[in-house]
ROVOZA-795492 format. One record per residue (C-alpha): residue number from 1; residue in one letter; x, y, z. Coordinates in nm, 4 decimals, decimal comma, padded with zeros to 6 digits, always signed. Layout:
N
@k=NUM r=A X=X Y=Y Z=Z
...
//
This chain:
270
@k=1 r=M X=+03,7610 Y=-02,2489 Z=+06,0014
@k=2 r=K X=+03,7302 Y=-02,5462 Z=+06,2449
@k=3 r=R X=+03,5644 Y=-02,5262 Z=+06,5811
@k=4 r=L X=+03,6783 Y=-02,3890 Z=+06,9133
@k=5 r=C X=+03,8753 Y=-02,7377 Z=+07,1293
@k=6 r=F X=+03,9432 Y=-02,6205 Z=+07,4263
@k=7 r=V X=+03,8346 Y=-02,8672 Z=+07,6792
@k=8 r=V X=+03,8377 Y=-02,5823 Z=+07,9917
@k=9 r=L X=+03,6025 Y=-02,4070 Z=+07,7403
@k=10 r=F X=+03,3492 Y=-02,7259 Z=+07,6333
@k=11 r=T X=+03,3164 Y=-02,7895 Z=+08,0498
@k=12 r=A X=+03,2790 Y=-02,4149 Z=+08,1314
@k=13 r=L X=+03,0068 Y=-02,3087 Z=+07,9350
@k=14 r=V X=+02,8291 Y=-02,7117 Z=+07,9884
@k=15 r=A X=+02,8480 Y=-02,6137 Z=+08,3435
@k=16 r=S X=+02,7165 Y=-02,2869 Z=+08,3177
@k=17 r=A X=+02,3937 Y=-02,3483 Z=+08,0876
@k=18 r=S X=+02,3423 Y=-02,6113 Z=+08,3641
@k=19 r=H X=+02,3858 Y=-02,4246 Z=+08,7247
@k=20 r=P X=+02,3135 Y=-02,0412 Z=+08,6949
@k=21 r=A X=+02,5461 Y=-01,9914 Z=+08,9872
@k=22 r=A X=+02,8718 Y=-02,1318 Z=+08,7339
@k=23 r=A X=+02,7246 Y=-01,8698 Z=+08,4284
@k=24 r=Q X=+02,7717 Y=-01,5987 Z=+08,7067
@k=25 r=D X=+03,1353 Y=-01,6743 Z=+08,8108
@k=26 r=I X=+03,2372 Y=-01,7130 Z=+08,3960
@k=27 r=A X=+03,0402 Y=-01,3544 Z=+08,3491
@k=28 r=S X=+03,2687 Y=-01,1610 Z=+08,6511
@k=29 r=T X=+03,5463 Y=-01,2620 Z=+08,4800
@k=30 r=V X=+03,8150 Y=-00,9839 Z=+08,3192
@k=31 r=T X=+04,0179 Y=-01,1456 Z=+08,1801
@k=32 r=I X=+04,1070 Y=-01,5098 Z=+07,9287
@k=33 r=R X=+04,3146 Y=-01,6536 Z=+08,1438
@k=34 r=E X=+04,0401 Y=-01,5695 Z=+08,4493
@k=35 r=A X=+03,8286 Y=-01,7277 Z=+08,2901
@k=36 r=G X=+03,9872 Y=-02,0661 Z=+08,1961
@k=37 r=L X=+03,9502 Y=-02,0242 Z=+07,8029
@k=38 r=M X=+04,3520 Y=-02,0517 Z=+07,7545
@k=39 r=P X=+04,4382 Y=-02,3366 Z=+07,6185
@k=40 r=V X=+04,5110 Y=-02,7252 Z=+07,7461
@k=41 r=S X=+04,6789 Y=-02,8217 Z=+07,4732
@k=42 r=P X=+05,0027 Y=-02,7269 Z=+07,2982
@k=43 r=L X=+04,9521 Y=-02,4867 Z=+06,9689
@k=44 r=D X=+05,0440 Y=-02,4675 Z=+06,6340
@k=45 r=K X=+05,3108 Y=-02,1980 Z=+06,5991
@k=46 r=V X=+05,2261 Y=-01,8737 Z=+06,4675
@k=47 r=V X=+05,4291 Y=-01,8311 Z=+06,1422
@k=48 r=S X=+05,5182 Y=-01,4901 Z=+06,1118
@k=49 r=R X=+05,5629 Y=-01,3478 Z=+05,7591
@k=50 r=S X=+05,9325 Y=-01,1925 Z=+05,6309
@k=51 r=G X=+05,9707 Y=-00,8399 Z=+05,6925
@k=52 r=H X=+05,7580 Y=-00,5730 Z=+05,7878
@k=53 r=N X=+05,7658 Y=-00,3559 Z=+05,5431
@k=54 r=S X=+05,4485 Y=-00,3856 Z=+05,4205
@k=55 r=P X=+05,1003 Y=-00,4580 Z=+05,5299
@k=56 r=P X=+04,9147 Y=-00,6997 Z=+05,5937
@k=57 r=S X=+04,6762 Y=-00,8301 Z=+05,3593
@k=58 r=F X=+04,3739 Y=-00,7209 Z=+05,6741
@k=59 r=C X=+04,4731 Y=-00,4045 Z=+05,6844
@k=60 r=K X=+04,3584 Y=-00,1907 Z=+05,3629
@k=61 r=P X=+04,4755 Y=+00,0728 Z=+05,2883
@k=62 r=C X=+04,6905 Y=+00,0625 Z=+05,6517
@k=63 r=L X=+04,8375 Y=+00,3419 Z=+05,8326
@k=64 r=W X=+04,8670 Y=+00,0656 Z=+06,1820
@k=65 r=Y X=+04,8185 Y=-00,2772 Z=+06,2722
@k=66 r=A X=+04,9893 Y=-00,3278 Z=+06,6278
@k=67 r=G X=+05,0961 Y=-00,7077 Z=+06,5858
@k=68 r=D X=+04,9824 Y=-00,9970 Z=+06,5811
@k=69 r=F X=+04,8409 Y=-01,2875 Z=+06,8758
@k=70 r=N X=+05,0446 Y=-01,5041 Z=+06,9231
@k=71 r=S X=+04,9352 Y=-01,8407 Z=+07,1557
@k=72 r=N X=+05,2807 Y=-01,9581 Z=+07,2398
@k=73 r=N X=+05,4112 Y=-01,6163 Z=+07,4206
@k=74 r=S X=+05,3330 Y=-01,7091 Z=+07,8226
@k=75 r=D X=+05,2131 Y=-01,3823 Z=+07,8574
@k=76 r=A X=+04,9302 Y=-01,5027 Z=+07,6291
@k=77 r=N X=+04,6405 Y=-01,2825 Z=+07,7051
@k=78 r=G X=+04,2985 Y=-01,1173 Z=+07,6546
@k=79 r=A X=+04,0947 Y=-00,8078 Z=+07,8142
@k=80 r=A X=+03,7135 Y=-00,8464 Z=+07,8244
@k=81 r=N X=+03,6205 Y=-00,5785 Z=+07,5241
@k=82 r=E X=+03,1787 Y=-00,6476 Z=+07,4729
@k=83 r=K X=+02,9000 Y=-00,5499 Z=+07,4685
@k=84 r=D X=+02,6161 Y=-00,8876 Z=+07,5578
@k=85 r=L X=+02,3976 Y=-01,0424 Z=+07,7319
@k=86 r=L X=+02,6659 Y=-01,1834 Z=+07,9833
@k=87 r=I X=+02,8862 Y=-00,8195 Z=+07,9880
@k=88 r=R X=+02,6841 Y=-00,4630 Z=+07,9500
@k=89 r=A X=+02,9545 Y=-00,2843 Z=+07,8831
@k=90 r=S X=+03,3654 Y=-00,3957 Z=+07,8826
@k=91 r=A X=+03,5708 Y=-00,1522 Z=+07,6292
@k=92 r=V X=+04,0056 Y=-00,1689 Z=+07,6114
@k=93 r=Y X=+04,1670 Y=+00,1476 Z=+07,4805
@k=94 r=V X=+04,4404 Y=+00,0748 Z=+07,2780
@k=95 r=P X=+04,6861 Y=+00,4204 Z=+07,2484
@k=96 r=F X=+04,9089 Y=+00,4167 Z=+06,8848
@k=97 r=T X=+05,0243 Y=+00,7800 Z=+06,7727
@k=98 r=V X=+05,0169 Y=+00,9413 Z=+06,4465
@k=99 r=P X=+05,3696 Y=+01,0619 Z=+06,3743
@k=100 r=K X=+05,5169 Y=+01,4371 Z=+06,3574
@k=101 r=G X=+05,4148 Y=+01,5695 Z=+06,0287
@k=102 r=K X=+05,1644 Y=+01,3767 Z=+05,9563
@k=103 r=I X=+04,8118 Y=+01,3685 Z=+05,9327
@k=104 r=W X=+04,6027 Y=+01,0398 Z=+05,9828
@k=105 r=N X=+04,2277 Y=+01,0842 Z=+05,7389
@k=106 r=V X=+04,1195 Y=+00,7615 Z=+05,9500
@k=107 r=T X=+03,8318 Y=+00,5369 Z=+05,6681
@k=108 r=G X=+03,8741 Y=+00,2582 Z=+05,9710
@k=109 r=V X=+03,9275 Y=+00,0418 Z=+06,2875
@k=110 r=F X=+03,9772 Y=-00,3280 Z=+06,3824
@k=111 r=G X=+04,0558 Y=-00,5182 Z=+06,6235
@k=112 r=I X=+04,1020 Y=-00,8999 Z=+06,6716
@k=113 r=V X=+03,8759 Y=-01,0617 Z=+06,9470
@k=114 r=F X=+03,8711 Y=-01,4527 Z=+07,0457
@k=115 r=D X=+03,5173 Y=-01,5034 Z=+07,0653
@k=116 r=T X=+03,3073 Y=-01,8031 Z=+07,2528
@k=117 r=D X=+03,0622 Y=-01,8477 Z=+06,9775
@k=118 r=T X=+03,1420 Y=-01,6912 Z=+06,6309
@k=119 r=V X=+02,9064 Y=-01,4898 Z=+06,5854
@k=120 r=I X=+02,8237 Y=-01,0974 Z=+06,6158
@k=121 r=D X=+02,4148 Y=-00,9932 Z=+06,7060
@k=122 r=P X=+02,3371 Y=-00,7242 Z=+06,5730
@k=123 r=K X=+02,6710 Y=-00,6222 Z=+06,3479
@k=124 r=Q X=+02,7848 Y=-00,3469 Z=+06,4812
@k=125 r=A X=+03,0425 Y=-00,2315 Z=+06,6407
@k=126 r=D X=+03,0925 Y=+00,0633 Z=+06,8909
@k=127 r=W X=+03,3540 Y=+00,2469 Z=+06,8057
@k=128 r=S X=+03,5373 Y=+00,5304 Z=+07,0090
@k=129 r=F X=+03,8644 Y=+00,8121 Z=+06,9466
@k=130 r=S X=+04,0498 Y=+01,0039 Z=+07,2240
@k=131 r=K X=+04,3131 Y=+01,1802 Z=+07,3548
@k=132 r=G X=+04,4128 Y=+01,2533 Z=+07,7206
@k=133 r=V X=+04,3656 Y=+00,8963 Z=+07,8597
@k=134 r=S X=+04,4979 Y=+00,8380 Z=+08,1798
@k=135 r=A X=+04,4482 Y=+00,5617 Z=+08,4701
@k=136 r=G X=+04,0774 Y=+00,7155 Z=+08,5625
@k=137 r=H X=+04,0437 Y=+00,8743 Z=+08,4269
@k=138 r=A X=+03,8534 Y=+00,9127 Z=+08,0860
@k=139 r=G X=+03,9313 Y=+01,1823 Z=+07,8880
@k=140 r=K X=+03,8543 Y=+01,3686 Z=+07,5760
@k=141 r=V X=+03,6143 Y=+01,1096 Z=+07,3018
@k=142 r=I X=+03,7307 Y=+01,3254 Z=+06,9831
@k=143 r=K X=+03,4970 Y=+01,1266 Z=+06,7677
@k=144 r=S X=+03,3104 Y=+00,7927 Z=+06,8684
@k=145 r=G X=+02,9508 Y=+00,5524 Z=+06,7161
@k=146 r=T X=+02,8054 Y=+00,2904 Z=+06,6434
@k=147 r=T X=+02,8367 Y=+00,1651 Z=+06,2286
@k=148 r=P X=+02,7923 Y=-00,1625 Z=+06,0927
@k=149 r=A X=+03,0939 Y=-00,4396 Z=+06,1671
@k=150 r=T X=+03,2446 Y=-00,7126 Z=+05,9684
@k=151 r=F X=+03,3186 Y=-01,0776 Z=+06,1832
@k=152 r=T X=+03,5625 Y=-01,2536 Z=+05,9595
@k=153 r=G X=+03,7697 Y=-01,5775 Z=+06,0698
@k=154 r=F X=+04,1306 Y=-01,4295 Z=+06,1946
@k=155 r=Y X=+04,3817 Y=-01,6909 Z=+06,1123
@k=156 r=H X=+04,7214 Y=-01,5171 Z=+06,2648
@k=157 r=C X=+04,6636 Y=-01,6515 Z=+06,6497
@k=158 r=G X=+04,7139 Y=-01,9990 Z=+06,5851
@k=159 r=Q X=+04,4500 Y=-02,3347 Z=+06,4426
@k=160 r=E X=+04,3040 Y=-02,4228 Z=+06,8243
@k=161 r=V X=+04,2745 Y=-02,0420 Z=+06,9277
@k=162 r=Q X=+03,9291 Y=-01,9034 Z=+06,7637
@k=163 r=C X=+04,0263 Y=-01,4836 Z=+06,6331
@k=164 r=W X=+03,7676 Y=-01,2774 Z=+06,5098
@k=165 r=Q X=+03,8080 Y=-00,9583 Z=+06,2871
@k=166 r=V X=+03,5944 Y=-00,7372 Z=+06,4141
@k=167 r=E X=+03,5618 Y=-00,4435 Z=+06,1827
@k=168 r=V X=+03,4078 Y=-00,0761 Z=+06,1545
@k=169 r=K X=+03,4673 Y=+00,1099 Z=+05,8146
@k=170 r=G X=+03,3163 Y=+00,4229 Z=+05,6786
@k=171 r=I X=+03,4461 Y=+00,6291 Z=+05,9278
@k=172 r=K X=+03,5556 Y=+00,9861 Z=+05,8567
@k=173 r=V X=+03,7757 Y=+01,0510 Z=+06,1712
@k=174 r=T X=+04,1169 Y=+01,3563 Z=+06,1152
@k=175 r=L X=+04,3844 Y=+01,2979 Z=+06,3755
@k=176 r=K X=+04,7045 Y=+01,5060 Z=+06,3583
@k=177 r=A X=+05,0379 Y=+01,4367 Z=+06,5006
@k=178 r=G X=+05,0003 Y=+01,2641 Z=+06,9101
@k=179 r=R X=+04,8857 Y=+00,9866 Z=+07,0890
@k=180 r=Y X=+04,5133 Y=+00,9025 Z=+07,1155
@k=181 r=W X=+04,3212 Y=+00,5509 Z=+07,2041
@k=182 r=L X=+04,0920 Y=+00,3485 Z=+07,0114
@k=183 r=S X=+03,8566 Y=+00,1393 Z=+07,0986
@k=184 r=V X=+03,6377 Y=-00,0631 Z=+06,9078
@k=185 r=V X=+03,3884 Y=-00,3609 Z=+07,1332
@k=186 r=P X=+03,1341 Y=-00,5994 Z=+06,9123
@k=187 r=Y X=+02,7873 Y=-00,6692 Z=+06,9884
@k=188 r=C X=+02,5553 Y=-00,9495 Z=+07,1114
@k=189 r=T X=+02,2326 Y=-00,8251 Z=+07,2444
@k=190 r=N X=+02,0504 Y=-01,0129 Z=+07,0000
@k=191 r=K X=+01,7939 Y=-01,2223 Z=+07,3270
@k=192 r=N X=+01,6245 Y=-01,4383 Z=+07,0010
@k=193 r=D X=+01,9894 Y=-01,5728 Z=+06,9378
@k=194 r=S X=+02,1005 Y=-01,8338 Z=+07,1261
@k=195 r=N X=+02,4374 Y=-01,7654 Z=+07,0970
@k=196 r=C X=+02,4135 Y=-01,4530 Z=+07,2490
@k=197 r=S X=+02,3133 Y=-01,6311 Z=+07,6137
@k=198 r=S X=+02,6371 Y=-01,7642 Z=+07,5868
@k=199 r=T X=+02,8996 Y=-01,5127 Z=+07,4160
@k=200 r=R X=+03,1757 Y=-01,3770 Z=+07,5322
@k=201 r=Y X=+03,4682 Y=-01,1361 Z=+07,3453
@k=202 r=F X=+03,8033 Y=-01,0869 Z=+07,4364
@k=203 r=L X=+04,0601 Y=-00,8362 Z=+07,2585
@k=204 r=M X=+04,3800 Y=-01,0174 Z=+07,2666
@k=205 r=D X=+04,7107 Y=-00,8846 Z=+07,3625
@k=206 r=V X=+05,1082 Y=-00,8318 Z=+07,1541
@k=207 r=E X=+05,3065 Y=-00,9425 Z=+07,4075
@k=208 r=D X=+05,5686 Y=-01,0120 Z=+07,1172
@k=209 r=N X=+05,8850 Y=-00,8020 Z=+07,0655
@k=210 r=P X=+05,9371 Y=-00,7081 Z=+06,7926
@k=211 r=P X=+05,5486 Y=-00,7911 Z=+06,7452
@k=212 r=L X=+05,4501 Y=-01,0014 Z=+06,4484
@k=213 r=E X=+05,2759 Y=-00,8413 Z=+06,1849
@k=214 r=H X=+05,3312 Y=-00,5413 Z=+06,3164
@k=215 r=Y X=+05,3113 Y=-00,2229 Z=+06,0657
@k=216 r=G X=+05,3049 Y=+00,1323 Z=+06,1223
@k=217 r=P X=+05,4268 Y=+00,3397 Z=+06,4031
@k=218 r=K X=+05,6396 Y=+00,1861 Z=+06,6678
@k=219 r=N X=+05,3504 Y=+00,0728 Z=+06,9650
@k=220 r=V X=+05,2982 Y=+00,2636 Z=+07,2673
@k=221 r=L X=+05,3068 Y=-00,0241 Z=+07,5470
@k=222 r=D X=+05,1826 Y=+00,0119 Z=+07,9067
@k=223 r=A X=+04,9546 Y=+00,2307 Z=+07,8323
@k=224 r=S X=+04,6231 Y=+00,0908 Z=+07,7752
@k=225 r=Y X=+04,3239 Y=+00,0585 Z=+07,9850
@k=226 r=I X=+04,0042 Y=-00,0931 Z=+08,0596
@k=227 r=T X=+03,6265 Y=+00,0235 Z=+08,1623
@k=228 r=S X=+03,3374 Y=-00,1875 Z=+08,2834
@k=229 r=K X=+03,0798 Y=-00,0889 Z=+08,5186
@k=230 r=Q X=+03,0083 Y=-00,4522 Z=+08,5910
@k=231 r=H X=+03,3869 Y=-00,5439 Z=+08,6369
@k=232 r=G X=+03,4145 Y=-00,2212 Z=+08,8928
@k=233 r=L X=+03,6884 Y=-00,1252 Z=+08,6530
@k=234 r=Y X=+03,6660 Y=+00,2572 Z=+08,5293
@k=235 r=F X=+03,9680 Y=+00,3678 Z=+08,2942
@k=236 r=A X=+04,2472 Y=+00,1153 Z=+08,4453
@k=237 r=P X=+04,5635 Y=+00,0049 Z=+08,3293
@k=238 r=T X=+04,5763 Y=-00,3419 Z=+08,1761
@k=239 r=W X=+04,9276 Y=-00,4123 Z=+08,3003
@k=240 r=G X=+05,1032 Y=-00,4363 Z=+08,6153
@k=241 r=G X=+05,0392 Y=-00,6276 Z=+08,8567
@k=242 r=G X=+04,8135 Y=-00,4554 Z=+08,9824
@k=243 r=G X=+04,5894 Y=-00,4051 Z=+08,6665
@k=244 r=P X=+04,3233 Y=-00,6692 Z=+08,5989
@k=245 r=C X=+04,5383 Y=-00,8793 Z=+08,4053
@k=246 r=G X=+04,6807 Y=-00,9060 Z=+08,7068
@k=247 r=G X=+05,0673 Y=-00,8726 Z=+08,5616
@k=248 r=N X=+05,0061 Y=-01,1503 Z=+08,2384
@k=249 r=G X=+05,0171 Y=-01,0052 Z=+07,9284
@k=250 r=C X=+04,7859 Y=-00,6578 Z=+07,8759
@k=251 r=D X=+05,1020 Y=-00,4665 Z=+07,7159
@k=252 r=M X=+04,9368 Y=-00,3945 Z=+07,4315
@k=253 r=F X=+04,6440 Y=-00,4771 Z=+07,2060
@k=254 r=S X=+04,6027 Y=-00,6300 Z=+06,9020
@k=255 r=A X=+04,3668 Y=-00,3563 Z=+06,6820
@k=256 r=G X=+04,4563 Y=-00,1328 Z=+06,3643
@k=257 r=L X=+04,3284 Y=+00,1627 Z=+06,1389
@k=258 r=L X=+04,2699 Y=+00,1644 Z=+05,8101
@k=259 r=G X=+04,3429 Y=+00,4753 Z=+05,6050
@k=260 r=T X=+04,5810 Y=+00,7458 Z=+05,4247
@k=261 r=A X=+04,8270 Y=+00,9554 Z=+05,5499
@k=262 r=K X=+04,9449 Y=+01,2889 Z=+05,4199
@k=263 r=V X=+05,2405 Y=+01,5679 Z=+05,5605
@k=264 r=D X=+05,0527 Y=+01,8159 Z=+05,7500
@k=265 r=N X=+05,1373 Y=+02,1713 Z=+05,5566
@k=266 r=G X=+04,9489 Y=+02,3364 Z=+05,8834
@k=267 r=A X=+04,6259 Y=+02,4233 Z=+05,7508
@k=268 r=P X=+04,3786 Y=+02,4068 Z=+06,0621
@k=269 r=D X=+04,1398 Y=+02,1169 Z=+06,0015
@k=270 r=H X=+03,9109 Y=+01,9585 Z=+05,8638
//
């Protein structure tokens, strides 16, 4: 994937290297738009696959994928989702639904992120599954962990938008029918890696209706939350004019689940 070529991003990073105050300004932002990282020139149009009856190749075995970020959408945005040297911790919680009468055996989770420096270090990510999340309430964590992660160039965002798929595999989470929230947060906390001095990650949003490449149950709109002590946010709604995204997108986010489904025969979970 070709190197990021946003004029505003280059200018901002040079300024942050020369002026500590500018670096603090970058670190205080919670969305791509606030950080000045949205493109300043027209982007190549994202082309969708025909039909949505089969999962995209990057989600296998696929239970659900919310859909692609589309840089041509006027509401295109992304929210801080990171654990790095600039932002100690910020996590976006994305809702999804396990259909009635089904049990999902989740083996992996991924998110599509905008990354300013194309690296994670160490190569790991925090992940979690929760129930009952609402504004100002964390709900109940069902399972969570910190797991080795892959970081792969993602070509569904438009040629001038640098997106990456951060993915963890090998987890074992059993979910019965209902609504849940997932998170997957990449790291760049290695002080000996010069890239980590400026790396930021933003979870990309999904604003198209219908979403490009969507697979599985219908997306749950306007139910995502973000929490970050450094930003002064605690499970704050990402959507709407009063949210941290300021009404610019963030109605849903680009994330997905790997695993298999089976019929719920009424037996207890294991």
